[in-house]
C-alpha positions in Angstrom: -19.8 5.9 18.7 -21.1 8.2 16.0 -24.5 9.8 16.3 -27.1 9.6 13.5 -26.3 13.1 12.5 -22.5 12.4 12.4 -23.1 9.2 10.3 -25.4 11.1 8.0 -22.7 13.8 7.4 -19.7 11.4 7.2 -21.2 8.8 4.9 -23.7 11.0 3.0 -26.7 8.8 4.0 -30.0 10.4 4.8 -31.0 10.4 8.5 -34.3 8.6 7.7 -32.4 5.8 6.0 -30.2 5.5 9.1 -33.2 5.4 11.4 -34.6 2.6 9.1 -31.4 0.7 9.2 -31.2 0.9 13.0 -34.3 -1.4 13.1 -34.2 -3.3 9.8 -30.4 -3.7 9.3 -28.8 -3.4 12.8 -25.5 -4.9 11.7 -24.9 -2.2 9.1 -26.1 0.5 11.5 -23.7 -0.8 14.2 -20.8 -1.0 11.8 -21.4 2.7 10.7 -22.0 3.8 14.3 -18.7 2.3 15.4 -16.7 3.2 12.3 -14.7 5.9 14.2 -13.4 3.2 16.6 -12.3 1.1 13.6 -10.7 4.1 12.0 -8.8 4.9 15.2 -7.4 1.3 15.4 -6.3 1.4 11.7 -4.8 4.8 12.3 -2.7 3.6 15.2 -1.4 0.6 13.3 -0.4 2.9 10.4 1.4 5.3 12.8 3.3 2.3 14.2 4.2 1.2 10.7 5.3 4.7 9.6 7.4 5.0 12.7 9.0 1.6 11.9 9.9 2.8 8.4 11.4 6.0 9.6 13.6 4.4 12.2 14.8 1.3 10.3 18.2 1.5 8.8 18.2 -1.5 6.5 15.8 -0.3 3.8 17.3 -0.8 0.3 17.8 2.6 -1.3 15.7 3.2 -4.5 16.6 5.9 -7.0 13.9 8.5 -7.9 13.6 7.1 -11.4 12.9 3.6 -10.0 10.1 4.9 -7.7 8.7 6.8 -10.6 8.8 3.7 -12.8 7.1 1.5 -10.2 4.4 4.2 -9.7 3.8 4.4 -13.5 3.1 0.7 -13.6 -0.1 1.2 -11.6 0.3 -2.0 -9.6 -2.8 -3.6 -8.3 -2.1 -4.3 -4.6 -5.5 -5.1 -3.2 -4.8 -7.6 -0.5 -2.0 -8.9 1.8 -1.0 -11.7 -0.6 -0.4 -9.2 -3.5 1.6 -6.9 -1.1 3.6 -9.9 0.2 4.4 -10.7 -3.4 5.0 -7.1 -4.4 8.2 -8.0 -6.3 6.3 -10.6 -8.4 3.4 -8.2 -9.1 6.0 -5.7 -10.1 7.9 -8.0 -12.5 4.7 -9.1 -14.2 3.6 -5.6 -14.8 7.0 -4.6 -15.9 7.2 -7.4 -18.5 3.9 -6.2 -19.9 5.2 -2.7 -20.2 8.6 -3.6 -21.7 9.9 0.0 -22.0 13.0 -0.3 -19.8 16.0 -2.5 -20.1 15.9 -5.8 -18.3 18.9 -4.8 -16.1 16.9 -1.7 -14.8 13.8 -3.7 -14.1 15.7 -6.6 -12.5 17.5 -4.2 -10.2 14.2 -2.8 -9.0 12.9 -6.4 -8.6 15.8 -7.3 -6.3 15.2 -4.2 -4.2 11.5 -4.9 -3.9 12.2 -8.6 -3.0 14.6 -7.5 -0.3 11.9 -5.5 1.6 10.3 -7.2 4.5 6.5 -7.5 4.8 6.1 -4.3 6.8 8.2 -2.4 4.4 6.3 -3.8 1.4 3.0 -2.9 3.2 4.1 0.7 3.7 5.5 0.9 0.2 2.2 -0.4 -1.3 0.1 1.9 0.9 2.1 4.9 -0.2 1.6 3.9 -3.8 -2.2 3.8 -3.2 -2.2 7.2 -1.4 -0.2 8.8 -4.2 -2.7 7.7 -6.9 -5.4 9.7 -5.1 -3.2 12.7 -4.3 -1.8 13.1 -7.8 -5.4 13.0 -9.2 -6.8 15.5 -6.7 -3.8 17.9 -6.5 -1.9 19.7 -9.1 1.3 19.5 -7.2 4.4 18.2 -9.0 4.5 14.4 -9.2 8.2 14.4 -8.5 7.7 16.4 -5.3 5.0 14.0 -4.0 7.0 10.9 -4.9 10.1 12.2 -3.2 8.1 13.2 -0.1 6.2 9.9 0.3 9.2 7.6 -0.5 12.0 9.6 1.2 12.7 6.6 3.5 13.0 4.3 0.6 15.5 6.6 -1.3 
């Protein structure tokens, strides 16, 4: 459980506001105070999923240019349903872009469709992570894409 000082620093909320919330909005206060426990659970699940991806042998191999193309589409993968339907989200975004040949885009579609739900989740999660990393760092996009998607290539 986080202290008021820790919550103040982590969430950039004044201590006086947190003291007020402790009495006036106890559910919000408790949620923030216990956020480290929630983070730890989420972290453990992600470690498990990452380990699964690294040890599975059945992942369809993507080429770098395919990963780059998918990343450039800026897919909106906000919930489990959109992740589960990653291949459909992809094809709809690809149709709107219409810069590549249909054979190229359909090959990617087939690869995305063949991923199981865990693989799609990890793939989508890495896309989200990369959006932030590429904005905040001046590293080469190619280097980051190759690093984060090495198990998929």
